[in-house]
N, C-alpha and C positions, 0 to 999 in steps of 0.2 A: 400333357399338353404344352405346346411350347410358343417359342414365342422369340422375338426382336432380340430381347434384355439376355437370351443365352452367351453364355460364353464361348467362344471360337477354337478352335483346338487344331493346333498345327500337325496334322498326321504324317508329314514327310518331314518333319525337324525332329524335337527331343524324344520323341515316342521311336523311331525308329530307328534311332541311336542305340535307345537305351534295350531295345530288342535284340540289335545285334550283340551288345555285351552278353548278353543271356545266354545266348547258347553253346556259351564256354560251361555253362554250371550243370553238376550233376544231376541225374535223374530223381534216384533213389523214391521210397516209398515203401505203403505194402503191394500197390497194384504192380504185374507186369505187364508191360509195353512188348509191342510186336511192332517190328516194319510191316506187314502182311500177316494174313490171319495166319498163324501157326509157326511164322518163321520169327526167329529172335532177332531184339535191335542191334543194329551195326556196334554201335560205338556210346558212350558217355556222351562223345564231343556234339552227336544228335540228340541231344537230349531238350523238353521244351525249357522255354525260356523263365524263368521265376516269374508270377504271375503278379498284377497288381490287382491283390483279389478285396473285395469292400464282402466282409461278414457282417451281417444283423441279423440279431436278436430279433426272433417274431412272438415268441410266446413262450412261458416258465412250463414246466412238467405238471407244474400242480393247477395251471388254466387250461391243461391242454383239453381232458374230458367235459369241464365246462364252453369250449370252443366246440368242439362236436356235435355236443347236445344244442346248441345256439344255431345248428343247420339242421332244422325240423325238414323234415320231408315237403313241407308246404313252403318252405323260404327257399330250398331247390330247384323248385318247379317255378318258381316267381321269378326269382335272381333273372338278371338282364347281363348279355352278352356285354364284354368290357371292348367297347370298340374305339376307344380314344388312343389315338397315334398311332392306327395298323392298316391304314390307306392311304393308297397315293396313286395320281395319274402320272405318271413318268414316261416317255418313247425311249424304246431301246434301238440304240444307233451304235456304231462304230467306236463314235468318238462318243457317247454317252454311254458305255458300257461300263458295269464297276469291272474293278479290275484286284479280283481276289487271285490270291496266288501263296503254295507253301512258304514259310519259312524255317522247312527243315524234311527230315523223310517221315513220311506215313508212316502211322502206329494204328495199333489197334488193341482194345481191351473185350475180350471173350463176354457176350450176354450170358443170362442165365436164366433158364425157361422154368416154369411153375412147378416146382418139384421133380424137373425130367421127364416129364409128361407130353405126350406126342399130341397134337390136334387129330392126326391122323389125315389121311389123303381127301380131298374133297376137289370137286368140278367147281366151285366157288374159293373167292380170297377166304381165309380166315382170319378175323379180325382181331389184333394185340391186345390181350386183354391188359396188358401194363399200359395201356392208354386210357385218358380221363378227361375230367373236369376239373382244374382248381377253382376252387369258390372263395373269394374274399369280398370284404365293405371296404368301398372307394373311398375318398376325401370327404365326398357328399353324402356318408353314411347310406349309402344306394350298395345291394347285394348284386357282385358281379361275378361272370365267370370266364373263362379262359379254357386254353388245352394243355395239356400235359403228359409226359409219360415217367414211368417207373423205367432208373438207368440204371443199371451194374454199380454197385460200393461194397467196401468191405464189410461194414456192416448193414448191409439189404436196407439203407434208409433214403435212399435219393432219388426224388424228379426233378425233372429237368423240364423246363417251359419258357418260352418268352421273358426277357427281364422286366417289359414293362406292362407283366400279369402278374407282378408283384412288388415293385419297387415305385412309389409315385416319384418322379423327379420334382413334381411341382412343392411338397411339402419336405422332398429329401428324406422321406422316412418308409418302410415299407407300408403295404395295406394291411387294415387289421381281421384278425379271423379267418388264417389265410388256412384252409384244408384240400388235400386231393383227396381223389374216389376213383381210383380204379375201377373200368369198365360200368362206369355210372350211366342209367338209362332210366329217365322220366323220376326224378326224385328216388331212386333206390339206389344201395352201395354195397353191391355184391360181396364184396371184400373187405367192407369196413370203412372207415372215414381215419383217414391220417394227418394229423394235424401238425403244421410247418412250425419246426422249432428255429432255425436258422437258414437267412437265404444269404447265399453265396456269389457274387455278381463280379464284372470287371469294373475296376474305378473310373474307367474311361466313360462307362455308359452311366454311372450315380453321379457323375462329378461333371461332367459335358455333355450328357444326354447322347452318345454317338453310336448310333445304332448297326455300327459295325463291331458292337458288343451286347447286342439284344440278346442277351441268353441270363439264363439266372440257373443254379442250381441249387434246390431246396434239401437241408435235410427234414426228416419228419420223425414223429413218434412212433411208436408201435401205434397200429391202428383200434379204434373201438366199435365196437357193433351196437347199435343202439337197441334196448327193446322195446316196444311199445310203450307209450306216454301214459300215466298212471295219475288219475285226478285226484287230491289231494287237498287237505284242509290247510290254511297259513304256516299254522305252526309246524308244519311236518315240512311243506316248502322250505321255510326260513332253515329249519335244522340243516336240511339237504343242501340246498345251495350253498350255505355257510361251510358245509366240510367240502367244496370245489364239486360238486352232483350240478347235474346239470339239470335246469327247472325253468320254464316260463310261466310269466303272469300274462291272463287272460282278461281285460278290461270289455264290457260290454254294453251298449247303454240299452235300457230296456223299459218296458210302461211300467206304471207307479204299482199294477199289482203283480205281477213279476218282480219285483221290486222285492215289494213288500212279502211274497212268500218265501222268496230267499232269503232275506234276514230274519225271518222268522225262523228257519230253519238253521241259523250261527253262520250264516254265509257273511263273508263284509261286501258293504256297501257305501254306495255314496249317491247322498239327493243334493242336489243344489236349487234353492228356489229363486226366483227372478222376479220380482214385483214389480208391477207397470201400470200405469193409468193407460185406460180405454174408455173411446165412447161410446154410450149405450142409451137407450128408451128411458121414459120415466116412470115404468113399472116392471125395472131389470131390477132382478133381487140384488140389494147389497148396493144400489144405486145411490150418490148422493150430489145433491146438486151445487152447481159452482156459478160465480156473476161472472161473465164475458162483455167487457166493454165494445160499445159501438156508439157509433155516429149519434146525433142530434135529430139529424133529418130521417136516418135509417128506423131510429125506434121510433118516430112519431108517425112514419109510414105503416109498423105493425100493428096491425089491427087485435083488440082483445084487452081484458081485465089486466089491470097491474097487479106485481104480486112481491110478496116482503122473502127475505131469507134469515134464516133461525137456526144454528146449529147444523147447518147442509142441508134443512129440512126448507120444503116453500112453505110461506104463508100468507094468508090471506086475511087483511087486516091486523085483527090480533091473535088470529086462530091457526093454529099447525095444522097442517091441510095432512091427512093419511097420505100415504105413496098412492094408492088409487085414485087419490083424488088431485095428483098432480097435474100441471098443464103442461103441453107439446113443449118440444123445447125450441128455444126459440121465443118464447114468452116473454112480455115485457116484466122488468123490476124495477121499482122503485128507482129515480136520479137519486144522487149525491152530491148537496152543495158542499165543496170545500173552499174553507176561507184562507186565501195563499200571502203570502206578500208580493210586494211589487218586481222584486228579482223571478221568485218562483212563478209568478204572473208571465212575465217576459220570455221566460225560458222555455216554459211549459207550448209541446208539440204535438199533442195528444189529439186524440178524437172530440173529449170535452169541447163543452162549450165556455168561452172567456165571457166574463161581464163583468165591469165597474159599474154600481147600484147607486144612486143619488148620495148615499152618503159615504163614497168615495174605497167603498171595500172592494177588492180585489176577490172576485170569485171565479170557480172553477165548477162548471155543474158536468158531473161523470155522466153518462147513460147506459147499461146493462141490459141484457135480455140472460135466461135462463139454460145453463146446459146439466146435460146429467152424465158422469164418468163413474165407475166403477174397478177398485183394483182385483187387478186379475194377478195368480201366480201360476207364471210357466215352468214347471219344474224338470231336472234333470235328475234322470235315472239313471246311475251306474253299479253293476255288480263285479264282482272279481273271483276270478276264478283261478285256482292253482295249479300246476302239472309238475312234475316230475318225472325224468328218464333215466333208468338205470343203466349205464355200459358193460359191456365185456369184453374182455382185452381181445383181439383180432390179433396178433402176433405183429412180427416184421413184415413190412412190405415186401421185400426180396421172397419171401419162405413164401406168401402167400401168392404172388402175378409173376413173380419172375422179375429179371430187368434188360431191359435193351444194351447191346455193348456200347460203345465207343468208340470212335474214328477220325481222326484228324489228318490235316495234311494231303488226302485225298485230290486228287487231279480231277476239273470238269470233265463231263459227259462221262458220266457215271450213272446209269439204270437207280433210281431212288422212288420207295414211297413214301409219302405223307401222309399222317392219319389226323382227325380232327372233327368237330365239331361246328363245321360253318353255319350261320342262321341268319345275317344280317342280308337285306336285297342289293342287289346290281346295281349299279350308278342309276340304271336305266328304269327302274322298279320291278324288274322281277326278281322274286322270292323264291328260288329254287329249292331252299333250306330250311330244315326246322330247327336246328339244331337241340334236338331230340335225341338224336341216333348218331353214330359215330359214322362218318364219311372217309374215302381215301380216294388218292391223287396216283400216278405211277407216270413216271415220267426219268428224263433226261437233265442232267443239271448242266446248267450254263451262264454263260453272262446274266448281271443282273444290269437294270437300269441306275443309274447313279442319281439318287435324292438326296441334292443338299440341304434341302429341309430336316433330315435325317440325320444328317451329315454321315449316310448310306453309298460308301465307296468301295470297298469292298464284299457284298452281297452275292450268293450265288442263286439259281432260281431253278425252276421247273415250268413248264403248262401247266396250267390248273387252274378251274371253273369256282376253286375257292370264293367263299367269300367272308367277311369278318365273322370273327369267332373260333374261325380254326387257331389263331394266335396262342403261338407255344407247343402246338402241334408237333409229333417230330418229322424230319425226315430220317427213315431208316434205310442204309445201304444193304445189299443182301439180303433181303427180308425173307425166309423161310416159312413160306404158311405153315405147313406142316408143325413148327415149332414154336409159331406166332414171335421169331425173336429177329432180329437184326441186328447192324450196327450205328448207333445213334448219328447224323452226320451233320445235324442240323436243329433249328426250331424253326420253324411259319413266326415270321415276324411283319412283314408290309404283305396285303395283296393290293396287286397290281394292276390297274389298264393299262395295258403299253402301247396298246395301238389310237388309246382316245377315244374308242366306239362304244363307251358307259358300259362298257362290261370286262370284269376282272377277268383275267387271262393267267396272268403268272403269282405265285407264291414264290417268298424270295425268305432266306436267310443268312445271318452272317455266315462268314466263311470259317467254319473250324478248323483253327489251325494251332502251335505248340504253345499260343497262349491261352486258348481256350481250354486244350489241354490241362494245361497250370491251374489254370480253375477247378477244373473238376478234377484232377488227384487233389488238391488241398479239400474238396469238398466231402470227395470219397472215401477219405479215410477218417471222419469226424465221427463220434458219437451222439448219439442224443438220448442215453439212460432209459431207467426203465419208467413209468409210468409210475406214482404214487397210487396204494391201494389197490 
């Protein structure tokens, strides 16, 4: 979320000065860059600036399997698209267009396909299996998702998405339980679940919420594949979870019969009884009689005999009546005469009759009718069932689905595809997407509207009717349908209604320049290690 308390950032001042200084630094690193596809980089003087990398740990390898197990099929299906900070209405004009510009020569990193396999020729577009959904738990404890893609890296363990889909700028820390599922479809993870290990962002995004840096490169652990859940007793569940395994507790409210049957079989349960009093009739089993005070006039108008009370039972004279003979509710009870002090007499404001007798006694005569109540128990019964999930290793992300290439400092006017899972409605209420399946747009990159609220001054955009949900999805340059690969040239940051007709018509991305490459290069050379067990 964004607000007026955020610190402003002078882009034309200190940051641009430091950018110029960085241009003379050597490139280095394990990944080889080229100025054009297949051509070598001209000189070290054109190397990417040293990045302002903000690297944050997401979880340890010991927790990875438990986090993967957290994302059951039902949770994946019920998660909601993360819509915060992803939409805007901004008119595109010549004076209001973003000024995306290169800070050096263009460069590229080649993609890797799925083990060198080809998808073959098709009249339809073959969707990239590198693209999927990223899932996480937001600051309010809600399961959320965005889009993302696998991208080429030294250890084949890198995911690209939008910065706002990983890092919570309100709490200044990453979201919890982050995972990436390539090829996601309706609760299914065909190539496994990849738990986030570390997120790498530009410092200007995490500190200043500058959307010219709304991108993130997430290193993930080796993937895991979940087997079917198995129901077990509590002892087995506890031992499995204590060893880092995935499991869940299912608490269900049931009736007394189900609770009784479950606990007799050794299952765990909890019964919570709530005692309360409720008005009943004189013949209700378990009823008892109480006196309810009334005024003298109302008491005298009530017809019928006068009764007494003894140990919550009705009496007539000296005889305790059987419950079958109790009179109707509201019958008269014997009045009580109380002798009080003058102070008590003067202070009394109740319905009783106040009188000073001939001897000067201060008396209050109180009048009552009978009422019947019973104590009832409204119990709540809960049973607990326990499930564990065994996971097997799915191997490295890039070995399973490949990784898109990477490119930076490209001119505007390039043809690109963008992919993602749009789901939200247009501002006019029309909802063309479900979010269940991957969609694509094809267009030419051009200037994006300047959006001061997001400090978005250097975005590029394509015409596209995607709605929110596509955030984090890739812009792919030179996408080849037969190989399902291209070159990552951006990630969806904002969905924009640029002509203010209540329909989204553009998606934008931060311009990928040398600084972006610096963040990517740092992340692309990080190893996440092996999962235990």
